[in-house]
DSSP file (Angstrom, degrees, kcal/mol; ACC not computed):
  #  RESIDUE AA STRUCTURE BP1 BP2  ACC     N-H-->O    O-->H-N    N-H-->O    O-->H-N    TCO  KAPPA ALPHA  PHI   PSI    X-CA   Y-CA   Z-CA
    1    1 A X              0   0    0      0, 0.0     2,-0.3     0, 0.0   157,-0.0   0.000 360.0 360.0 360.0 128.5    0.0    0.0    0.0
    2    2 A X        -     0   0    0      1,-0.0     2,-0.3     0, 0.0     0, 0.0  -0.572 360.0-151.3 -77.6 132.8    1.3    3.4   -1.0
    3    3 A X        -     0   0    0     -2,-0.3     2,-0.5     1,-0.0    -1,-0.0  -0.754  20.5-111.8-102.6 153.2    1.5    6.1    1.6
    4    4 A X        -     0   0    0     -2,-0.3     2,-0.1     4,-0.0   145,-0.0  -0.735  30.7-145.4 -86.5 123.5    1.3    9.8    1.0
    5    5 A X     >  -     0   0    0     -2,-0.5     4,-2.4     1,-0.1     5,-0.1  -0.289  26.7-108.5 -79.8 172.1    4.5   11.8    1.6
    6    6 A X  H  > S+     0   0    0      2,-0.2     4,-2.7     1,-0.2     5,-0.1   0.868 122.1  53.4 -65.8 -34.4    4.6   15.2    2.9
    7    7 A X  H  > S+     0   0    0      2,-0.2     4,-3.1     1,-0.2     5,-0.3   0.929 108.4  51.1 -62.7 -46.4    5.7   16.5   -0.6
    8    8 A X  H  > S+     0   0    0      1,-0.2     4,-2.5     2,-0.2   141,-0.2   0.930 111.5  47.9 -57.9 -47.9    2.6   14.7   -2.0
    9    9 A X  H  X S+     0   0    0     -4,-2.4     4,-2.8     2,-0.2    -1,-0.2   0.907 111.9  49.3 -59.3 -43.2    0.4   16.4    0.6
   10   10 A X  H  X S+     0   0    0     -4,-2.7     4,-2.6     2,-0.2     5,-0.2   0.950 112.6  46.5 -64.0 -49.3    1.9   19.8   -0.1
   11   11 A X  H  X S+     0   0    0     -4,-3.1     4,-2.4     1,-0.2    -2,-0.2   0.891 113.5  49.9 -63.0 -38.0    1.5   19.6   -3.9
   12   12 A X  H  X S+     0   0    0     -4,-2.5     4,-2.7    -5,-0.3    -1,-0.2   0.935 110.5  48.3 -61.0 -48.1   -2.0   18.4   -3.4
   13   13 A X  H  X S+     0   0    0     -4,-2.8     4,-2.3     1,-0.2    -2,-0.2   0.904 115.0  46.7 -63.0 -39.2   -3.0   21.2   -1.1
   14   14 A X  H  X S+     0   0    0     -4,-2.6     4,-2.7     2,-0.2     5,-0.3   0.900 111.0  51.2 -69.0 -37.1   -1.4   23.7   -3.5
   15   15 A X  H  X S+     0   0    0     -4,-2.4     4,-2.3    -5,-0.2    -2,-0.2   0.924 113.1  45.5 -64.8 -43.7   -3.1   22.1   -6.5
   16   16 A X  H  X S+     0   0    0     -4,-2.7     4,-2.3     2,-0.2    -1,-0.2   0.894 113.9  49.8 -67.3 -40.0   -6.6   22.3   -4.7
   17   17 A X  H  X S+     0   0    0     -4,-2.3     4,-2.3     2,-0.2    -2,-0.2   0.930 112.7  45.2 -62.6 -46.1   -5.9   25.9   -3.5
   18   18 A X  H  X S+     0   0    0     -4,-2.7     4,-2.0     1,-0.2    -1,-0.2   0.898 113.8  52.4 -65.3 -39.3   -4.9   27.1   -7.0
   19   19 A X  H  X S+     0   0    0     -4,-2.3     4,-1.8    -5,-0.3    -1,-0.2   0.899 108.1  50.0 -66.3 -38.6   -8.0   25.1   -8.3
   20   20 A X  H  X S+     0   0    0     -4,-2.3     4,-2.4     2,-0.2    -1,-0.2   0.907 108.1  52.5 -64.3 -42.7  -10.3   26.9   -5.9
   21   21 A X  H  X S+     0   0    0     -4,-2.3     4,-2.7     1,-0.2    -1,-0.2   0.892 111.0  48.2 -60.0 -38.2   -9.0   30.3   -6.9
   22   22 A X  H  X S+     0   0    0     -4,-2.0     4,-2.5     2,-0.2    63,-0.3   0.790 106.6  55.9 -75.4 -26.7   -9.7   29.5  -10.5
   23   23 A X  H  X S+     0   0    0     -4,-1.8     4,-2.9    62,-0.2    -2,-0.2   0.950 111.9  44.5 -64.4 -46.7  -13.2   28.3   -9.6
   24   24 A X  H  X S+     0   0    0     -4,-2.4     4,-1.4     2,-0.2    -2,-0.2   0.920 113.5  48.9 -66.9 -41.4  -13.7   31.7   -8.1
   25   25 A X  H  X S+     0   0    0     -4,-2.7     4,-0.9     1,-0.2    -1,-0.2   0.947 119.8  38.3 -55.7 -48.7  -12.1   33.6  -11.1
   26   26 A X  H  X S+     0   0    0     -4,-2.5     4,-2.9    55,-0.3     5,-0.3   0.821 106.2  66.3 -79.8 -29.9  -14.2   31.6  -13.6
   27   27 A X  H  X S+     0   0    0     -4,-2.9     4,-2.6    -5,-0.2     5,-0.2   0.932 103.5  42.3 -58.0 -48.6  -17.4   31.5  -11.7
   28   28 A X  H  X S+     0   0    0     -4,-1.4     4,-0.8    -5,-0.2     7,-0.2   0.841 115.9  51.3 -69.8 -26.5  -18.2   35.1  -11.7
   29   29 A X  H  < S+     0   0    0     -4,-0.9     7,-0.5    -5,-0.2    -2,-0.2   0.898 116.2  39.0 -72.5 -43.1  -17.2   35.4  -15.3
   30   30 A X  H  < S+     0   0    0     -4,-2.9    -2,-0.2    48,-0.3    -3,-0.2   0.901 121.5  40.3 -75.7 -40.1  -19.3   32.5  -16.5
   31   31 A X  H  < S+     0   0    0     -4,-2.6     2,-0.3    -5,-0.3    -1,-0.2   0.529 114.2  58.4 -93.5  -4.7  -22.4   33.0  -14.4
   32   32 A X  S  < S-     0   0    0     -4,-0.8     4,-0.4    -5,-0.2     5,-0.1  -0.808  71.5-146.2-111.9 160.9  -22.4   36.9  -14.8
   33   33 A X  S  >>S+     0   0    0     -2,-0.3     5,-2.1     2,-0.1     4,-1.8   0.513  78.0  86.3-106.6  -7.5  -22.6   38.7  -18.1
   34   34 A X  T  45S+     0   0    0      3,-0.2     6,-2.8     1,-0.2     7,-0.3   0.916  95.8  41.0 -59.9 -42.6  -20.4   41.8  -17.4
   35   35 A X  T  45S+     0   0    0     -7,-0.2     6,-2.1     5,-0.2     7,-0.3   0.962 127.9  28.8 -71.3 -51.1  -17.1   40.0  -18.3
   36   36 A X  T  45S+     0   0    0     -7,-0.5    39,-0.2    -4,-0.4    38,-0.2   0.945 139.5  11.8 -81.4 -48.4  -18.3   38.1  -21.3
   37   37 A X  T  <5S+     0   0    0     -4,-1.8    -3,-0.2     1,-0.1    -2,-0.1   0.590 118.1  64.5-106.9 -12.3  -21.2   40.1  -22.8
   38   38 A X  S   <S-     0   0    0     -5,-2.1    -4,-0.1    -4,-0.1    -3,-0.1   0.291 111.2-102.0 -95.9   8.6  -21.0   43.4  -21.1
   39   39 A X  S  > S+     0   0    0     -4,-0.2     4,-2.4    -6,-0.2    -4,-0.2   0.477  82.0 129.2  85.3   3.7  -17.6   44.5  -22.4
   40   40 A X  H  > S+     0   0    0     -6,-2.8     4,-2.0    -7,-0.2    -5,-0.2   0.911  73.7  47.2 -57.6 -43.5  -15.7   43.7  -19.2
   41   41 A X  H  > S+     0   0    0     -6,-2.1     4,-2.1    -7,-0.3    -1,-0.2   0.945 113.7  47.4 -64.8 -46.2  -13.0   41.7  -21.0
   42   42 A X  H  > S+     0   0    0     -7,-0.3     4,-2.5     1,-0.2    -1,-0.2   0.822 108.1  57.5 -65.8 -30.2  -12.5   44.3  -23.7
   43   43 A X  H  X S+     0   0    0     -4,-2.4     4,-2.3     2,-0.2    -1,-0.2   0.919 107.1  47.6 -62.0 -44.6  -12.3   47.0  -20.9
   44   44 A X  H  X S+     0   0    0     -4,-2.0     4,-2.7     2,-0.2    -2,-0.2   0.911 112.0  49.4 -60.2 -43.9   -9.5   45.1  -19.3
   45   45 A X  H  X S+     0   0    0     -4,-2.1     4,-2.1     2,-0.2     5,-0.2   0.937 112.2  47.9 -65.1 -46.9   -7.7   44.8  -22.7
   46   46 A X  H  X S+     0   0    0     -4,-2.5     4,-3.0     1,-0.2     5,-0.3   0.931 110.8  52.2 -58.9 -43.6   -8.1   48.5  -23.5
   47   47 A X  H  X S+     0   0    0     -4,-2.3     4,-2.8     1,-0.2     6,-0.4   0.944 107.9  51.5 -60.5 -49.8   -6.8   49.3  -20.0
   48   48 A X  H  <>S+     0   0    0     -4,-2.7     5,-1.8     1,-0.2     6,-1.5   0.886 115.4  42.3 -51.5 -40.4   -3.7   47.2  -20.6
   49   49 A X  H ><5S+     0   0    0     -4,-2.1     3,-1.4     3,-0.2    -2,-0.2   0.961 117.1  43.8 -77.3 -49.6   -3.0   48.9  -23.9
   50   50 A X  H 3<5S+     0   0    0     -4,-3.0    -2,-0.2     1,-0.3    -3,-0.2   0.833 114.6  49.5 -66.3 -31.7   -3.7   52.6  -22.8
   51   51 A X  T 3<5S-     0   0    0     -4,-2.8    -1,-0.3    -5,-0.3    -2,-0.2   0.404 111.5-119.1 -86.7   4.7   -1.9   52.3  -19.5
   52   52 A X  T < 5S+     0   0    0     -3,-1.4    -3,-0.2    -5,-0.2    -4,-0.1   0.752  73.6 131.9  64.4  26.0    1.2   50.8  -21.2
   53   53 A X      < +     0   0    0     -5,-1.8    61,-2.9    -6,-0.4     2,-0.3   0.679  47.6  84.4 -84.0 -16.1    0.9   47.6  -19.2
   54   54 A X  S    S-     0   0    0     -6,-1.5    57,-0.2    58,-0.2    58,-0.1  -0.635  89.7-108.5 -84.5 144.1    1.3   45.3  -22.2
   55   55 A X    >>  -     0   0    0     55,-2.8     3,-2.1    -2,-0.3     4,-1.0  -0.401  36.3-113.8 -59.8 143.5    4.7   44.4  -23.5
   56   56 A X  H >> S+     0   0    0      1,-0.3     4,-0.6     2,-0.2     3,-0.5   0.831 115.3  55.1 -54.2 -34.8    5.2   46.2  -26.8
   57   57 A X  H 34 S+     0   0    0      1,-0.2     4,-0.3     2,-0.1    -1,-0.3   0.631 107.0  52.0 -75.6  -8.1    5.3   43.1  -28.9
   58   58 A X  H <> S+     0   0    0     -3,-2.1     4,-2.6    52,-0.2     5,-0.2   0.643  88.1  81.6 -95.3 -15.6    1.8   42.1  -27.5
   59   59 A X  H <X S+     0   0    0     -4,-1.0     4,-2.7    -3,-0.5     5,-0.2   0.933  94.0  44.8 -59.9 -48.2    0.1   45.5  -28.3
   60   60 A X  H  X S+     0   0    0     -4,-0.6     4,-2.8     1,-0.2     5,-0.3   0.867 113.1  51.5 -63.8 -31.3   -0.6   44.6  -31.9
   61   61 A X  H  >>S+     0   0    0     -4,-0.3     5,-2.0     2,-0.2     4,-1.6   0.913 113.5  45.2 -67.7 -41.7   -1.8   41.1  -31.0
   62   62 A X  I  <>S+     0   0    0     -4,-2.6     5,-2.3     3,-0.2    -2,-0.2   0.898 120.0  39.9 -66.2 -42.7   -4.2   42.7  -28.4
   63   63 A X  I  <5S+     0   0    0     -4,-2.7    -2,-0.2    -5,-0.2    -3,-0.2   0.911 124.5  33.6 -76.1 -45.3   -5.4   45.4  -30.8
   64   64 A X  I  <5S+     0   0    0     -4,-2.8    -3,-0.2    -5,-0.2    -2,-0.2   0.575 135.6  13.7 -97.3 -12.1   -5.6   43.4  -34.1
   65   65 A X  I  X5S+     0   0    0     -4,-1.6     4,-1.9    -5,-0.3    -3,-0.2   0.673 123.8  45.3-126.1 -56.0   -6.7   39.9  -32.8
   66   66 A X  I  4<S+     0   0    0     -5,-2.0     7,-0.2     1,-0.2    -3,-0.2   0.922 119.7  40.1 -66.8 -48.6   -7.9   39.9  -29.1
   67   67 A X  T >4<S+     0   0    0     -5,-2.3     3,-1.3     1,-0.2    -1,-0.2   0.831 111.8  56.4 -69.4 -32.2  -10.0   42.9  -29.4
   68   68 A X  T 34 S+     0   0    0      1,-0.3    -1,-0.2    -6,-0.2    -2,-0.2   0.849 119.9  32.6 -69.1 -33.7  -11.4   42.0  -32.8
   69   69 A X  T 3X S+     0   0    0     -4,-1.9     4,-2.3     1,-0.1    -1,-0.3  -0.244  85.1 137.3-109.9  42.6  -12.6   38.6  -31.4
   70   70 A X  H <>  +     0   0    0     -3,-1.3     4,-1.8     1,-0.2    -1,-0.1   0.860  66.8  46.5 -58.9 -42.7  -13.3   40.0  -27.9
   71   71 A X  H  > S+     0   0    0      2,-0.2     4,-1.9     1,-0.2    -1,-0.2   0.925 114.9  46.5 -73.0 -42.0  -16.5   38.3  -27.1
   72   72 A X  H  > S+     0   0    0      1,-0.2     4,-2.4     2,-0.2    -1,-0.2   0.913 115.5  46.9 -59.1 -44.7  -15.4   34.9  -28.3
   73   73 A X  H  X S+     0   0    0     -4,-2.3     4,-2.4    -7,-0.2    -1,-0.2   0.815 107.0  57.2 -71.7 -29.6  -12.1   35.2  -26.4
   74   74 A X  H  X S+     0   0    0     -4,-1.8     4,-2.6    -5,-0.2    -1,-0.2   0.897 108.9  46.1 -66.3 -41.0  -13.9   36.5  -23.3
   75   75 A X  H  X S+     0   0    0     -4,-1.9     4,-2.8     2,-0.2     5,-0.4   0.911 111.6  52.4 -68.9 -41.6  -16.0   33.2  -23.2
   76   76 A X  H  X S+     0   0    0     -4,-2.4     4,-1.7     1,-0.2    -2,-0.2   0.919 111.5  46.1 -60.2 -41.0  -12.8   31.2  -23.8
   77   77 A X  H  X S+     0   0    0     -4,-2.4     4,-2.8     2,-0.2     5,-0.2   0.940 115.0  47.3 -67.1 -46.5  -11.2   32.9  -20.9
   78   78 A X  H  X S+     0   0    0     -4,-2.6     4,-1.9     1,-0.2   -48,-0.3   0.951 118.6  37.1 -60.9 -51.3  -14.2   32.5  -18.6
   79   79 A X  H  X S+     0   0    0     -4,-2.8     4,-2.3     1,-0.2    -1,-0.2   0.756 114.5  57.3 -74.9 -21.2  -14.9   28.9  -19.3
   80   80 A X  H  X S+     0   0    0     -4,-1.7     4,-2.6    -5,-0.4     5,-0.2   0.946 108.0  47.1 -71.0 -45.4  -11.2   28.1  -19.5
   81   81 A X  H  X S+     0   0    0     -4,-2.8     4,-2.3     2,-0.2   -55,-0.3   0.889 113.2  48.9 -57.9 -39.7  -10.7   29.5  -15.9
   82   82 A X  H  X S+     0   0    0     -4,-1.9     4,-2.4    -5,-0.2     5,-0.2   0.942 112.3  48.2 -65.1 -47.5  -13.7   27.5  -14.7
   83   83 A X  H  X S+     0   0    0     -4,-2.3     4,-2.5     2,-0.2    -2,-0.2   0.893 111.0  50.0 -60.5 -41.0  -12.4   24.3  -16.4
   84   84 A X  H  X S+     0   0    0     -4,-2.6     4,-2.7     1,-0.2     5,-0.3   0.931 111.7  49.8 -66.8 -42.2   -8.9   24.7  -15.0
   85   85 A X  H  X S+     0   0    0     -4,-2.3     4,-2.1   -63,-0.3   -62,-0.2   0.897 112.3  46.2 -62.5 -39.3  -10.5   25.3  -11.5
   86   86 A X  H  X S+     0   0    0     -4,-2.4     4,-2.3     2,-0.2     5,-0.3   0.918 114.1  48.7 -70.8 -44.9  -12.7   22.1  -11.7
   87   87 A X  H  X>S+     0   0    0     -4,-2.5     5,-2.4    -5,-0.2     4,-1.6   0.939 116.2  41.7 -60.6 -47.6   -9.8   20.0  -13.0
   88   88 A X  H  <5S+     0   0    0     -4,-2.7    -1,-0.2     3,-0.2    -2,-0.2   0.894 113.8  50.6 -66.7 -44.4   -7.4   21.1  -10.4
   89   89 A X  H  <5S+     0   0    0     -4,-2.1    -1,-0.2    -5,-0.3    -2,-0.2   0.908 121.2  34.1 -66.0 -41.7   -9.8   21.0   -7.5
   90   90 A X  H  <5S-     0   0    0     -4,-2.3    62,-2.0    -5,-0.2    63,-0.2   0.667 107.4-121.0 -89.6 -15.3  -11.0   17.4   -8.4
   91   91 A X  T  <5 +     0   0    0     -4,-1.6    62,-1.0    -5,-0.3     2,-0.5   0.907  63.9 139.9  79.9  40.5   -7.6   16.2   -9.6
   92   92 A X  S   <S-     0   0    0     -5,-2.4    -1,-0.3    -6,-0.3    -2,-0.1  -0.972  76.8 -11.1-118.9 125.0   -8.9   15.3  -13.1
   93   93 A X  S  > S+     0   0    0     -2,-0.5     4,-2.9    -3,-0.1     5,-0.2   0.882  81.7 162.6  57.0  35.9   -6.7   16.1  -16.1
   94   94 A X  H  >  +     0   0    0      1,-0.2     4,-2.1     2,-0.2     5,-0.1   0.854  68.0  50.7 -57.8 -37.4   -4.4   18.1  -13.8
   95   95 A X  H  > S+     0   0    0      2,-0.2     4,-2.4     1,-0.2    -1,-0.2   0.926 111.9  45.8 -67.4 -44.9   -1.5   18.1  -16.2
   96   96 A X  H  > S+     0   0    0      1,-0.2     4,-2.2     2,-0.2    -2,-0.2   0.925 114.3  48.0 -61.9 -43.9   -3.6   19.3  -19.1
   97   97 A X  H  X S+     0   0    0     -4,-2.9     4,-2.6     1,-0.2    -1,-0.2   0.878 111.2  52.5 -62.3 -38.0   -5.2   21.9  -17.0
   98   98 A X  H  X S+     0   0    0     -4,-2.1     4,-2.9    -5,-0.2    -2,-0.2   0.891 107.0  52.3 -66.8 -41.6   -1.8   23.0  -15.7
   99   99 A X  H  X S+     0   0    0     -4,-2.4     4,-2.1     2,-0.2    -2,-0.2   0.919 112.7  43.5 -63.0 -42.9   -0.4   23.3  -19.3
  100  100 A X  H  X S+     0   0    0     -4,-2.2     4,-2.4     2,-0.2    -2,-0.2   0.899 114.2  52.5 -67.1 -38.9   -3.3   25.6  -20.3
  101  101 A X  H  X S+     0   0    0     -4,-2.6     4,-2.4     2,-0.2    -2,-0.2   0.881 108.9  49.3 -62.9 -40.1   -2.9   27.5  -17.0
  102  102 A X  H  X S+     0   0    0     -4,-2.9     4,-2.1     2,-0.2     5,-0.2   0.942 113.0  45.7 -65.6 -46.4    0.7   28.0  -17.6
  103  103 A X  H  X S+     0   0    0     -4,-2.1     4,-2.3     1,-0.2    -2,-0.2   0.913 114.0  50.8 -60.8 -40.0    0.2   29.3  -21.2
  104  104 A X  H  X S+     0   0    0     -4,-2.4     4,-2.3     1,-0.2    -2,-0.2   0.875 111.1  47.0 -69.2 -39.4   -2.7   31.5  -19.9
  105  105 A X  H  X S+     0   0    0     -4,-2.4     4,-2.3     2,-0.2    -1,-0.2   0.859 113.0  48.8 -72.0 -34.2   -0.6   33.1  -17.0
  106  106 A X  H  X S+     0   0    0     -4,-2.1     4,-2.2    -5,-0.2    -2,-0.2   0.889 111.2  50.4 -72.6 -37.6    2.3   33.8  -19.3
  107  107 A X  H  X S+     0   0    0     -4,-2.3     4,-1.1    -5,-0.2    -2,-0.2   0.928 112.9  45.8 -61.6 -45.3    0.0   35.4  -21.8
  108  108 A X  H  X S+     0   0    0     -4,-2.3     4,-1.7     1,-0.2    -2,-0.2   0.895 109.0  57.2 -65.2 -38.2   -1.5   37.5  -19.1
  109  109 A X  H  X S+     0   0    0     -4,-2.3     4,-1.8     1,-0.2     3,-0.2   0.935 112.0  39.7 -50.6 -52.4    2.0   38.3  -17.8
  110  110 A X  H  < S+     0   0    0     -4,-2.2   -55,-2.8     1,-0.2   -52,-0.2   0.640 117.0  53.3 -80.5 -11.7    3.1   39.8  -21.2
  111  111 A X  H  < S+     0   0    0     -4,-1.1    -1,-0.2   -57,-0.2    -2,-0.2   0.722 128.1  10.0 -88.8 -23.6   -0.3   41.4  -21.7
  112  112 A X  H  < S+     0   0    0     -4,-1.7   -58,-0.2    -3,-0.2    -2,-0.2   0.363 110.8  69.4-145.3   9.1   -0.5   43.3  -18.5
  113  113 A X     <  +     0   0    0     -4,-1.8     2,-0.5    -5,-0.2   -59,-0.2   0.054  51.8 138.9-123.5  28.5    2.8   43.3  -16.5
  114  114 A X        -     0   0    0    -61,-2.9     3,-0.1     1,-0.1    10,-0.1  -0.644  32.2-166.7 -76.9 119.6    5.2   45.5  -18.5
  115  115 A X        -     0   0    0     -2,-0.5    -1,-0.1     1,-0.2     3,-0.1   0.584  50.9 -89.0 -83.5 -12.1    7.1   47.7  -16.1
  116  116 A X    >   -     0   0    0      1,-0.1     3,-1.7     3,-0.1    -1,-0.2  -0.116  33.8 -87.4 114.1 147.5    8.5   49.9  -18.8
  117  117 A X  T 3  S+     0   0    0      1,-0.3    -1,-0.1    -3,-0.1    -2,-0.0   0.834 123.7  49.4 -55.4 -36.8   11.5   50.0  -21.0
  118  118 A X  T 3  S+     0   0    0     -3,-0.1    -1,-0.3     2,-0.0    -2,-0.1   0.446  83.7 118.1 -83.9  -0.1   13.7   51.8  -18.5
  119  119 A X    <   -     0   0    0     -3,-1.7    -3,-0.1     1,-0.1     5,-0.1  -0.361  69.9-112.2 -68.7 141.1   12.9   49.6  -15.6
  120  120 A X    >>  -     0   0    0      1,-0.1     3,-1.5    -5,-0.1     4,-0.8  -0.332  35.8-102.1 -66.7 159.7   15.8   47.6  -14.0
  121  121 A X  H >> S+     0   0    0      1,-0.3     3,-1.1     2,-0.2     4,-0.9   0.844 118.9  59.3 -51.4 -40.6   15.6   43.9  -14.5
  122  122 A X  H 3> S+     0   0    0      1,-0.3     4,-2.0     2,-0.2    -1,-0.3   0.795  98.3  60.5 -68.4 -23.2   14.3   43.1  -10.9
  123  123 A X  H <> S+     0   0    0     -3,-1.5     4,-2.6     1,-0.2    -1,-0.3   0.761  94.3  63.1 -74.6 -23.5   11.2   45.2  -11.6
  124  124 A X  H <X S+     0   0    0     -3,-1.1     4,-0.7    -4,-0.8    -1,-0.2   0.901 109.3  39.9 -63.1 -40.3   10.3   43.0  -14.5
  125  125 A X  H  < S+     0   0    0     -4,-0.9     4,-0.5     2,-0.2     3,-0.4   0.896 115.6  51.8 -74.2 -39.8    9.9   40.1  -11.9
  126  126 A X  H >< S+     0   0    0     -4,-2.0     3,-0.8     1,-0.2     4,-0.2   0.880 108.7  50.4 -66.9 -34.5    8.2   42.4   -9.3
  127  127 A X  H 3< S+     0   0    0     -4,-2.6     3,-0.3     1,-0.2    -1,-0.2   0.757 113.3  47.5 -71.1 -21.6    5.7   43.7  -11.8
  128  128 A X  T >X S+     0   0    0     -4,-0.7     4,-3.7    -3,-0.4     3,-1.3   0.392  75.5 108.7-101.5   0.9    4.8   40.1  -12.8
  129  129 A X  H <> S+     0   0    0     -3,-0.8     4,-2.1    -4,-0.5     5,-0.3   0.843  74.1  57.5 -54.7 -40.1    4.4   38.5   -9.4
  130  130 A X  H 34 S+     0   0    0     -3,-0.3     4,-0.4    -4,-0.2    -1,-0.3   0.835 122.2  25.5 -62.2 -31.0    0.6   38.1   -9.6
  131  131 A X  H <> S+     0   0    0     -3,-1.3     4,-2.1     2,-0.1    -2,-0.2   0.763 117.8  60.5 -97.7 -34.1    0.9   36.0  -12.8
  132  132 A X  H  X S+     0   0    0     -4,-3.7     4,-2.4     1,-0.2    -3,-0.2   0.899 100.7  52.5 -64.6 -40.6    4.4   34.6  -12.3
  133  133 A X  H  X S+     0   0    0     -4,-2.1     4,-1.7    -5,-0.3    -1,-0.2   0.895 112.6  45.4 -63.0 -39.5    3.7   32.8   -9.0
  134  134 A X  H  > S+     0   0    0     -4,-0.4     4,-2.5    -5,-0.3    -1,-0.2   0.838 110.6  54.0 -75.2 -30.2    0.7   31.0  -10.5
  135  135 A X  H  X S+     0   0    0     -4,-2.1     4,-2.5     2,-0.2    -2,-0.2   0.927 109.2  49.5 -63.0 -44.4    2.7   30.2  -13.7
  136  136 A X  H  X S+     0   0    0     -4,-2.4     4,-2.4     2,-0.2    -2,-0.2   0.891 109.5  50.7 -60.1 -42.6    5.3   28.6  -11.3
  137  137 A X  H  X S+     0   0    0     -4,-1.7     4,-2.1     2,-0.2    -2,-0.2   0.952 110.5  49.2 -61.1 -51.7    2.6   26.6   -9.6
  138  138 A X  H  X S+     0   0    0     -4,-2.5     4,-1.8     1,-0.2    -2,-0.2   0.893 110.7  51.2 -56.2 -41.8    1.3   25.4  -13.0
  139  139 A X  H  X S+     0   0    0     -4,-2.5     4,-2.0     1,-0.2    -1,-0.2   0.890 108.1  51.4 -63.8 -41.4    4.9   24.5  -14.0
  140  140 A X  H  X S+     0   0    0     -4,-2.4     4,-2.9     1,-0.2    -1,-0.2   0.852 109.3  50.8 -64.3 -34.1    5.4   22.5  -10.7
  141  141 A X  H  <>S+     0   0    0     -4,-2.1     5,-0.7     2,-0.2    -1,-0.2   0.877 109.7  51.7 -71.2 -36.2    2.1   20.6  -11.4
  142  142 A X  H  <5S+     0   0    0     -4,-1.8    -2,-0.2    -5,-0.2    -1,-0.2   0.887 118.3  35.2 -64.8 -42.8    3.4   19.8  -14.9
  143  143 A X  H  <5S+     0   0    0     -4,-2.0    -2,-0.2    -5,-0.1    -3,-0.2   0.892 119.6  48.6 -82.8 -39.0    6.7   18.4  -13.7
  144  144 A X  T  <5S-     0   0    0     -4,-2.9     2,-0.6    -5,-0.2    -3,-0.1   0.166 100.3 -87.0 -86.5-156.0    5.5   16.8  -10.5
  145  145 A X  T > 5 +     0   0    0      1,-0.1     3,-1.4   -51,-0.0    -3,-0.1  -0.794  41.8 174.2-120.0  85.3    2.6   14.5   -9.8
  146  146 A X  T 3 <S+     0   0    0     -5,-0.7     3,-0.3    -2,-0.6    -1,-0.1   0.673  76.8  56.3 -66.7 -16.8   -0.4   16.7   -9.1
  147  147 A X  T 3  S+     0   0    0      1,-0.2     7,-0.3    -6,-0.1    -1,-0.3   0.084  72.3 111.6-103.7  21.7   -2.8   13.7   -8.9
  148  148 A X  S <  S+     0   0    0     -3,-1.4     2,-0.3  -140,-0.1    -1,-0.2   0.824  83.2   8.8 -72.8 -29.9   -0.9   11.9   -6.2
  149  149 A X  S    S+     0   0    0     -3,-0.3    -1,-0.1  -141,-0.2     3,-0.1  -0.966 120.1  18.8-145.2 161.6   -3.5   12.4   -3.5
  150  150 A X  S    S+     0   0    0     -2,-0.3     2,-0.3     1,-0.2    -1,-0.2   0.915  92.6 116.9  41.1  55.9   -7.0   13.6   -3.0
  151  151 A X  S  > S-     0   0    0     -4,-0.2     4,-2.3    -3,-0.1   -60,-0.3  -0.958  78.4-116.5-141.7 161.8   -7.9   13.3   -6.7
  152  152 A X  H  > S+     0   0    0    -62,-2.0     4,-2.3    -2,-0.3     5,-0.2   0.840 117.2  54.4 -66.0 -32.1  -10.3   11.2   -8.7
  153  153 A X  H  > S+     0   0    0    -62,-1.0     4,-2.3   -63,-0.2    -1,-0.2   0.943 109.0  47.2 -65.3 -48.5   -7.3    9.5  -10.4
  154  154 A X  H  > S+     0   0    0     -7,-0.3     4,-2.8     1,-0.2    -2,-0.2   0.907 112.1  51.6 -64.8 -39.8   -5.8    8.5   -7.0
  155  155 A X  H  X S+     0   0    0     -4,-2.3     4,-2.6     1,-0.2    -2,-0.2   0.937 111.5  46.8 -61.9 -44.8   -9.3    7.2   -5.8
  156  156 A X  H  X S+     0   0    0     -4,-2.3     4,-2.6     2,-0.2    -1,-0.2   0.868 110.8  52.2 -65.5 -37.5   -9.6    5.1   -9.0
  157  157 A X  H  X S+     0   0    0     -4,-2.3     4,-2.1     2,-0.2    -2,-0.2   0.945 113.2  44.0 -62.5 -48.7   -6.1    3.8   -8.6
  158  158 A X  H  X S+     0   0    0     -4,-2.8     4,-2.3     1,-0.2    -2,-0.2   0.902 112.7  52.3 -65.1 -36.5   -6.8    2.8   -5.0
  159  159 A X  H  X S+     0   0    0     -4,-2.6     4,-2.3     1,-0.2    -1,-0.2   0.932 110.8  46.8 -61.2 -47.1  -10.2    1.3   -5.9
  160  160 A X  H  X S+     0   0    0     -4,-2.6     4,-1.7     1,-0.2    -1,-0.2   0.839 112.7  50.0 -66.4 -32.0   -8.6   -0.8   -8.7
  161  161 A X  H  X S+     0   0    0     -4,-2.1     4,-2.2     2,-0.2    -1,-0.2   0.866 109.6  52.1 -71.8 -35.9   -5.8   -2.0   -6.3
  162  162 A X  H  X S+     0   0    0     -4,-2.3     4,-0.8     2,-0.2    -2,-0.2   0.911 109.4  48.5 -65.5 -43.5   -8.4   -2.9   -3.7
  163  163 A X  H  < S+     0   0    0     -4,-2.3     3,-0.4     1,-0.2    -2,-0.2   0.895 113.9  46.9 -68.1 -37.1  -10.4   -5.0   -6.2
  164  164 A X  H  < S+     0   0    0     -4,-1.7    -1,-0.2     1,-0.2    -2,-0.2   0.883 113.8  47.5 -68.5 -37.2   -7.3   -6.8   -7.3
  165  165 A X  H  < S+     0   0    0     -4,-2.2    -1,-0.2    -5,-0.1     2,-0.2   0.481  87.5 105.7 -87.2  -3.2   -6.0   -7.5   -3.9
  166  166 A X  S  < S-     0   0    0     -4,-0.8     3,-0.1    -3,-0.4    -3,-0.0  -0.539  79.0-105.2 -78.1 145.4   -9.3   -8.8   -2.5
  167  167 A X        -     0   0    0     -2,-0.2    -1,-0.1     1,-0.1     3,-0.1  -0.292  42.0 -96.3 -66.9 150.5   -9.6  -12.5   -1.9
  168  168 A X        -     0   0    0      1,-0.1    -1,-0.1     2,-0.1     0, 0.0  -0.313  49.5 -92.2 -64.8 152.9  -11.7  -14.5   -4.3
  169  169 A X              0   0    0      1,-0.1    -1,-0.1    -3,-0.1    -3,-0.0  -0.300 360.0 360.0 -64.1 149.1  -15.3  -15.2   -3.3
  170  170 A X              0   0    0     -3,-0.1    -1,-0.1     0, 0.0    -2,-0.1   0.465 360.0 360.0 -86.0 360.0  -15.9  -18.5   -1.4
């Protein structure tokens, strides 16, 4: 019988905590209409551009692609956050959810965390902490074993092992 190590417990707790955060992020976007249909998403993108928060190479992408397809991308963001939250909280497809989460956080980082051309190197990291920390979590889930404990996958593994190790009926 496999026992859960402290590292497994820590990764599991972190996975569930990040999952709950994404459930919260996605829930209000999916079940409310301000973000998806009320221009909330486009408002954020306009703010990133006008306040100089987007890295210069991202500005044309935001203007010519993201804003042009704003409603569709708003729904993708909303349902994507909810799906990532469900997957991580339940421990189902955690690696796939983490891969999407990592790409999403890095995209948000370059879309909204530009400290300016004259900023010292350390300010690039400081400006990106909100997205960088979550990106690092997703990277850890990709490299490690995010479904090691308290996940549907772990439950199914234990159930299958219990069926195989039970004595034959008399």
